[in-house]
C-alpha positions, -999 to 999 in steps of 0.1 A, spaced: -55 -512 342 -56 -495 315 -96 -496 316 -93 -484 351 -71 -453 341 -96 -445 313 -126 -446 336 -108 -425 361 -99 -397 332 -136 -398 324 -149 -392 358 -124 -365 364 -134 -347 332 -171 -352 341 -164 -335 374 -144 -307 360 -173 -301 334 -199 -300 360 -179 -276 382 -173 -254 352 -211 -256 342 -219 -248 380 -195 -218 377 -210 -205 346 -247 -206 356 -244 -178 385 -269 -158 365 -296 -181 371 -325 -165 389 -326 -188 419 -325 -182 455 -287 -193 460 -275 -170 431 -295 -141 444 -281 -146 480 -244 -148 466 -249 -116 445 -265 -97 473 -239 -107 497 -211 -96 472 -226 -64 462 -234 -53 497 -201 -59 513 -176 -59 485 -192 -29 467 -220 -9 482 -205 -9 517 -171 1 506 -184 27 482 -205 44 509 -172 46 531 -151 62 501 -180 85 497 -184 96 532 -146 103 534 -148 123 502 -176 143 515 -157 151 549 -127 160 530 -147 183 507 -162 199 538 -128 206 555 -112 220 523 -144 240 510 -139 278 516 -172 294 532 -181 331 527 -196 339 559 -209 372 546 -237 353 530 -259 325 539 -237 293 539 -247 265 514 -268 239 531 -250 211 512 -214 216 494 -213 210 458 -185 216 433 -185 238 402 -199 226 371 -175 212 346 -164 237 318 -167 217 287 -154 244 265 -120 241 283 -93 219 271 -78 212 306 -86 181 325 -116 184 349 -105 199 384 -132 177 402 -118 143 394 -109 123 422 -94 89 428 -121 79 453 -149 87 430 -133 70 403 -132 40 423 -168 43 435 -178 45 400 -162 14 390 -177 -6 419 -212 6 410 -206 -1 372 -195 -38 382 -228 -42 403 -248 -30 372 -228 -52 349 -221 -83 370 -247 -84 399 -280 -78 380 -298 -104 403 -288 -84 435 -312 -60 454 -285 -32 449 -290 -21 414 -309 11 425 -283 20 451 -255 14 422 -272 40 400 -278 66 429 -238 62 435 -232 67 399 -254 98 400 -235 110 432 -202 106 417 -210 124 385 -225 152 409 -194 157 428 -173 157 397 -196 186 386 -211 167 356 -246 177 367 -262 167 331 -251 131 335 -261 130 374 -295 144 362 -300 114 339 -288 88 364 -312 102 390 -339 107 366 -336 69 355 -335 56 390 -365 76 401 -385 63 370 -374 26 374 -378 24 413 -410 45 416 -427 18 438 -396 20 463 -404 52 482 -369 55 497 -352 52 466 -377 71 449 -373 102 473 -337 96 474 -332 99 437 -357 128 432 -339 146 458 -305 144 441 -321 152 406 -336 184 422 -299 193 435 -285 187 399 -309 209 384 -304 236 409 -266 236 401 -276 237 363 -299 268 372 -329 250 360 -349 261 389 -386 259 372 -380 219 368 -361 218 402 -391 231 417 -416 209 401 -393 179 413 -391 193 448 -431 194 448 -429 158 443 -405 153 470 -425 173 497 -455 153 488 -435 119 491 -420 129 525 -448 113 544 -444 79 528 -412 73 545 -404 72 581 -365 77 581 -341 95 557 -359 125 554 -331 149 564 -315 153 531 -347 160 510 -358 187 539 -321 202 536 -326 205 497 -362 222 501 -345 246 525 -316 254 500 -342 258 475 -360 282 498 -328 303 505 -323 306 467 -359 317 462 -356 343 492 -383 325 511 -364 325 544 -394 316 567 -400 285 548 -361 277 549 -363 280 586 -392 256 588 -375 231 565 -341 235 581 -355 229 615 -369 197 606 -338 185 588 -319 191 621 -343 168 640 -343 142 615 -305 142 610 -275 124 633 -248 136 611 -221 160 621 -236 187 600 -268 188 620 -249 199 648 -225 227 632 -233 238 597 -271 235 597 -275 254 631 -253 280 619 -273 286 587 -303 286 610 -287 313 630 -282 333 599 -317 329 588 -330 338 623 -309 369 623 -322 379 588 -356 375 600 -348 397 632 -357 367 655 -329 377 675 -333 353 705 -335 323 682 -307 334 663 -284 337 695 -297 303 708 -285 289 675 -251 306 674 -246 295 709 -251 260 698 -225 264 672 -200 279 696 -204 251 721 -200 224 695 -167 212 679 -173 234 649 -142 244 628 -125 274 644 -137 298 615 -171 288 620 -167 291 659 -152 326 654 -177 339 631 -207 325 655 -188 345 683 -187 377 661 -223 374 656 -231 368 689 -216 400 696 -234 418 670 -268 402 682 -262 411 718 -255 447 706 -288 449 687 -307 433 718 -293 456 744 -288 486 720 -253 495 731 -229 498 702 -201 511 721 -201 478 742 -199 459 710 -168 479 696 -151 473 730 -161 435 727 -147 433 691 -116 449 699 -110 427 730 -108 397 705 -76 412 692 -59 402 724 -62 366 717 -36 352 696 -59 325 681 -79 355 663 -47 369 647 -58 356 612 -91 372 615 -79 407 626 -94 420 591 -130 408 600 -126 423 635 -117 457 622 -144 453 594 -170 448 620 -158 477 639 -160 497 607 -198 483 602 -207 497 636 -192 531 631 -211 532 596 -244 522 611 -237 552 636 -232 574 606 -197 582 619 -182 580 583 -149 593 594 -142 565 619 -157 538 594 -134 549 567 -105 544 593 -115 510 603 -122 500 569 -85 509 559 -73 491 589 -91 459 576 -75 462 541 -41 465 554 -44 435 579 -60 413 554 -33 389 542 -53 357 538 -91 361 534 -90 380 499 -127 380 497 -130 398 530 -105 422 515 -125 425 485 -156 432 503 -141 460 525 -128 478 492 -163 475 482 -176 491 513 -148 519 510 -160 527 475 -196 527 482 -188 549 514 -169 575 494 -194 573 467 -229 575 485 -217 592 519 -184 611 514 -193 623 480 -155 616 469 -160 601 435 -122 601 428 -114 579 457 -145 557 450 -134 548 416 -99 538 429 -117 518 455 -140 501 429 -109 493 410 -94 475 440 -126 457 448 -128 445 411 -93 434 411 -97 416 443 -132 398 444 -140 371 426 -159 374 390 -186 352 404 -195 379 432 -231 389 429 -225 424 421 -193 422 402 -207 437 369 -219 467 387 -187 473 403 -170 471 368 -193 496 354 -189 521 384 -153 517 381 -150 524 342 -176 554 344 -161 572 376 -127 573 354 -144 602 337 -141 623 368 -104 609 378 -89 620 346 -104 656 349 -92 659 383 -56 649 375 -56 672 345 -66 701 369 -39 692 394 -12 687 364 -19 721 350 -22 739 385 13 724 392 28 734 361 14 770 363 28 772 397 63 762 388 62 784 357 56 815 379 87 810 398 121 827 390 143 807 370 166 799 397 138 789 421 122 770 391 154 749 384 158 742 422 122 731 425 122 707 396 158 694 409 140 686 441 108 669 425 130 644 406 152 637 430 149 599 436 128 592 466 142 576 497 123 552 516 103 570 544 101 558 580 68 541 588 50 559 614 33 539 642 1 547 657 -21 531 683 -56 521 672 -77 505 698 -56 481 720 -33 473 691 -4 491 676 -5 491 638 16 504 611 3 537 596 -3 530 559 3 560 536 -29 563 515 -22 565 479 -55 578 471 -45 611 488 -23 621 458 -51 620 433 -76 642 451 -85 675 436 -60 699 442 -31 674 449 2 684 436 8 670 403 46 660 406 41 639 437 23 615 417 45 592 399 17 578 376 8 611 363 46 621 359 51 586 339 19 595 317 33 629 311 68 617 300 51 593 278 32 623 263 64 642 255 78 612 238 49 606 216 52 643 205 89 649 201 102 612 199 130 597 221 152 626 215 186 628 227 199 650 255 218 676 235 216 712 222 193 721 195 175 689 201 145 701 181 164 700 150 161 671 128 187 681 103 220 695 118 248 711 104 280 693 97 296 711 126 270 701 150 274 665 139 314 669 145 308 683 178 285 655 188 306 628 172 335 641 192 315 642 225 305 608 220 341 597 216 352 614 245 324 599 264 334 562 256 372 571 262 369 587 297 349 568 324 352 598 348 325 615 327 300 589 324 270 598 342 251 574 363 217 561 349 197 578 377 214 611 369 205 609 332 170 599 338 166 628 363 181 652 338 161 639 308 128 641 329 136 677 340 142 688 302 110 670 293 89 688 317 105 720 314 91 721 278 54 716 293 57 745 313 34 774 303 58 802 303 45 823 276 9 842 277 -3 819 249 8 788 267 -8 800 301 -41 808 281 -41 771 268 -33 757 300 -61 778 317 -86 765 291 -78 728 301 -87 736 336 -117 754 326 -130 725 305 -121 700 331 -143 720 357 -171 724 334 -172 686 325 -169 677 361 -197 697 370 -218 686 341 -210 649 353 -221 656 388 -253 673 377 -265 650 349 -250 614 354 -246 613 393 -275 638 398 -255 654 427 -268 688 423 -251 701 453 -216 689 442 -224 702 408 -231 736 423 -199 739 442 -178 731 413 -195 756 389 -189 781 417 -154 772 419 -151 775 381 -165 812 383 -142 821 413 -112 810 394 -122 822 359 -151 849 360 -148 850 323 -149 818 303 -163 803 274 -192 785 295 -207 814 312 -241 811 297 -242 772 304 -227 777 340 -253 804 349 -282 782 335 -269 754 354 -266 774 388 -302 787 381 -314 752 379 -293 742 409 -304 768 431 -344 765 426 -345 744 455 -318 756 476 -315 794 472 -344 810 452 -327 845 455 -296 830 439 -315 811 414 -336 841 402 -302 861 400 -284 836 376 -317 836 355 -317 872 350 -279 868 341 -286 843 314 -316 865 300 -295 899 302 -262 886 288 -271 858 267 -305 867 253 -302 847 220 -289 816 236 -306 783 239 -305 787 276 -326 820 274 -349 804 252 -353 775 274 -362 797 303 -388 819 284 -403 786 269 -400 755 288 -407 735 257 -380 748 237 -359 719 241 -384 695 225 -391 718 198 -352 722 190 -350 684 188 -378 682 163 -359 711 144 -327 691 144 -344 663 127 -356 686 102 -324 702 95 -305 668 93 -331 657 67 -327 689 48 -285 685 50 -289 651 34 -308 664 3 -284 692 -1 -256 669 3 -271 645 -25 -268 677 -48 -234 681 -39 -223 646 -49 -243 650 -80 -220 681 -88 -251 703 -91 -229 731 -73 -255 760 -82 -284 739 -62 -262 733 -33 -257 769 -31 -292 777 -32 -301 749 -6 -279 761 18 -292 798 16 -326 784 19 -320 763 51 -300 791 68 -329 816 60 -356 791 73 -337 781 104 -311 807 113 -287 796 139 -294 760 133 -271 732 148 -256 722 112 -252 759 101 -214 757 100 -217 725 79 -242 742 56 -218 773 51 -187 747 45 -210 728 17 -218 764 0 -181 773 3 -170 744 -14 -197 749 -41 -185 786 -43 -149 772 -50 -163 750 -78 -179 778 -96 -160 810 -87 -125 822 -83 -103 820 -54 -112 855 -40 -149 844 -36 -137 814 -18 -116 831 4 -144 854 12 -168 829 25 -141 808 42 -132 840 64 -169 845 70 -170 809 83 -143 816 108 -157 849 120 -195 834 124 -184 802 139 -153 809 161 -161 781 184 -171 755 161 -147 724 166 -156 705 135 -155 730 104 -134 757 118 -101 738 123 -107 725 87 -112 760 72 -84 774 89 -61 744 73 -75 753 40 -70 790 42 -34 782 54 -27 759 22 -44 784 -3 -23 814 13 7 793 6 -2 784 -30 -19 816 -36 -2 827 -70 -15 790 -82 -48 797 -73 -50 832 -86 -41 820 -119 -74 799 -121 -106 811 -131 -122 785 -111 -107 779 -75 -113 743 -73 -107 728 -107 -92 695 -97 -114 689 -68 -124 654 -60 -159 657 -46 -155 627 -24 -125 637 -10 -120 676 -6 -88 686 8 -65 716 4 -36 704 25 -7 684 9 -12 648 2 12 627 20 28 595 6 30 576 37 9 572 65 21 591 97 15 581 132 -14 599 150 -1 626 174 -18 627 206 -40 654 212 -63 665 238 -99 652 234 -119 677 214 -149 689 231 -182 704 217 -178 741 229 -214 748 216 -237 747 248 -263 718 252 -292 728 276 -291 705 308 -325 686 303 -346 673 328 -331 644 352 -326 613 331 -340 580 344 -311 558 346 -319 520 349 -297 516 378 -291 547 399 -259 533 415 -242 527 381 -235 558 362 -232 560 327 -200 574 310 -210 604 294 -233 631 304 -265 626 283 -275 655 260 -310 664 242 -294 655 208 -277 623 222 -296 591 233 -279 568 258 -280 531 245 -293 506 272 -266 489 295 -253 458 277 -248 425 295 -212 417 306 -194 399 282 -198 360 282 -169 334 278 -180 327 243 -175 364 235 -139 364 253 -130 332 231 -143 349 197 -126 382 203 -89 386 217 -77 414 240 -41 413 228 -27 443 216 -21 451 179 0 473 154 -33 482 136 -65 496 150 -97 510 133 -123 534 149 -157 520 137 -190 537 133 -216 510 131 -248 521 114 -277 497 122 -296 505 91 -286 495 54 -315 516 39 -301 550 52 -274 567 31 -242 573 50 -224 595 23 -230 628 43 -220 611 75 -188 597 59 -181 633 45 -185 646 81 -158 620 93 -135 633 66 -140 669 77 -132 658 113 -101 640 104 -90 668 80 -95 696 105 -82 677 135 -56 651 125 -40 667 97 -11 652 80 -16 617 98 -29 598 66 -59 587 82 -86 573 57 -123 562 62 -137 535 44 -169 516 42 -177 480 50 -213 466 43 -228 436 63 -263 421 53 -279 446 83 -255 471 90 -229 495 75 -196 500 90 -176 534 87 -141 525 99 -112 549 100 -74 540 101 -50 529 105 -38 536 142 -7 520 154 -13 518 190 -40 516 216 -32 550 228 -37 567 193 -70 552 187 -85 558 222 -74 595 218 -90 596 183 -122 581 199 -123 604 228 -122 633 203 -145 623 178 -174 610 203 -186 644 214 -186 655 177 -209 626 165 -242 639 170 -231 668 143 -210 644 122 -238 617 117 -268 625 96 -286 595 109 -305 590 142 -286 586 172 -302 554 181 -292 538 148 -250 541 153 -226 532 177 -188 541 178 -160 520 192 -124 509 183 -113 475 175 -80 456 163 -76 449 126 -78 409 135 -111 414 156 -125 436 128 -121 406 104 -142 385 127 -172 407 122 -196 390 97 -231 400 105 -250 416 131 -248 390 159 -208 391 158 -211 430 157 -234 430 188 -209 404 204 -180 427 198 -198 458 211 -203 437 245 -168 430 246 -157 463 239 -180 478 266 -168 453 290 -128 459 283 -124 492 272 
């Protein structure tokens, strides 16, 4: 019995061992194992994976938002993964993860099956749909190389490899791969649809639409999928329409309309059919009626904006710009869901105002709206930003004119009428009743146009934005002053303080005397704006000058940047009509002489004679008599600049007698040169260092007399004179006027112990006329540059839009410390004289602010930086003030320097030319 038991145990152990061995030998390459692995791989993994993948693709097509204003994508692909982001990938999906796991299981455990190639294809596709195109390319490339002899697998792998490369924008390599795909097509009898569709997408991307039509037609014939009955025919219709094959396009759109396409595709197909029928029948009015009839169908409610947009497009095509603008505006007002459509309509309104209506102020505002609404991936987004930024130049000046006109109008009123008007202006607005008007067959709300308040001639006080800006300006100048008598006084008598204390106590004890916040705000605003009114002759003159400068700069911008000579002429004539005597007459006459050469020869000749008769010594008269004068003048400026640097070297060495001789020689050789005021100033300082105060006063007064319009030296000399006259006894006691003069920091005004916040000032402008030269060639005629180019100022080429890497390196955050920087891209040139010019500008135009200029040297660049500015407004004001003066301040070629402002933190990140250039890109894109 025991022997039998032992034998039974041995037999059982042997059977178990055989079973275990058999189970562990599945990797043996025999027919049985191959059959088992093929069965398991096919039904447990491949089949289920394909079901999951098909479901994922269907869900993706349903959630994908198509842009019907462009060609639809032949196949849908997600965005590439942003590897710099710490956020989890957005394209991750449980289905994709499950497919990946199944495919990896086949590769790891089913090595003897016939489905390893399909497993690798699945791994490539899951990475493709996750947006991980680099990894997807590697999987497809490996599969294509490993299974080159299997034509179907080879073709499939190359097709998806090409798609991955296209998503990586590696079109050169993708084209080579697709060449192989094309030559391999004939080697297979089926499964040609996807390769053909990929070839069609590449042709669309390469703008070869005829070839795209051929490939897409073939792909539709080869496919039995849903996309071959809806999406691909719609794209084919778009391509036919683009190629003006309208009959074929109409046939394809009808096929989509009669299919079970999504409603949005159906609706757009119907819109397109209306458009094409209009083109075929040449009856635009019928199309408008057909479009407006669509509004009656409730199903089209969400597409009202597109219907109005199409109607506007029709009116635009008919050159009826007023009607086009009306319906474009209706489109924006009805756009509630499709933000892309809304942004596109804003862009159309902007282009309409810019190109057709000539309303550049409105155009700027619409470009702003388009930039805020359209995605940053929009093809023309960079150009929109540039247009918006540069048209701000016009908007600011039109607002200045409106503001000053309004202030002057109120100032002219009798006191009681003035008080009544201010009371009405600052009365809190009540909600106005919305008017209703009928457009087409639909009643719609009449939208108040916010842009009208900012047009030329608009009443300033109806513009709440402008009022807010002015109120802020008052606070910057006077501080947050309390509403009280004698508010200008910083130090008050004890009686005044007691009165105020008593008033405050009474105010806290008696609730009946407490005013509402609204009343206080209103009273404060009225008081603030009353102080801005030009009530005296001097104030009126300053207000007039602001209007003159604004008109002059607007006209110059139209003429030199926008190249709109007709509009420039209109503005110049408005300026002359309002101010027949102004400080720009020579430039205005010359510009009107040029502007009328092709329009009115008699007018042109009249203005030419005015220039020659009234301003015979001006650069304009010299240019009329000698067309090459401008080129000669530029060469002369270079020589005068170089000579100035030589004289300044002697000044730094304290060789003052040589400075006086050198300045006299240059002024004799080149009388009336562009830097004469600066030569005279160096000569004056040298005289002050060698002679008594009477001699110094004589030359200073001579500078004031000879250069009354100079904005760089004249303000500085006036400050010097004021300081000398205030301390004249002290100066009279000296044998030499400037005995303690520091050559690097000449100043006559009292030193300030603490830095003072820069007071906002109006941007300074060069009063000296600049000859409007020949029209400049702008790289993109639709993208104007910021400032009108001048013969002494070379416009830098357009910088590329800032990249994500730049955004990461530099911060947009506001700071308590800003610098203004002039970057000189050459370490071999001396910037001493240029720094001296910056100091002159600071002391003459921002006295008492504690501004200092310093030098930071990099390996390849020199940075002159001015600070400290406590906020963005102050540094921007300084930037706008100094920029027009830079050609006269800087004694290096204009192509070698760039001016910008920067926060202290960002400035610390500039270590070399690469980071400097990256910040300049950042600055131009954000400021």
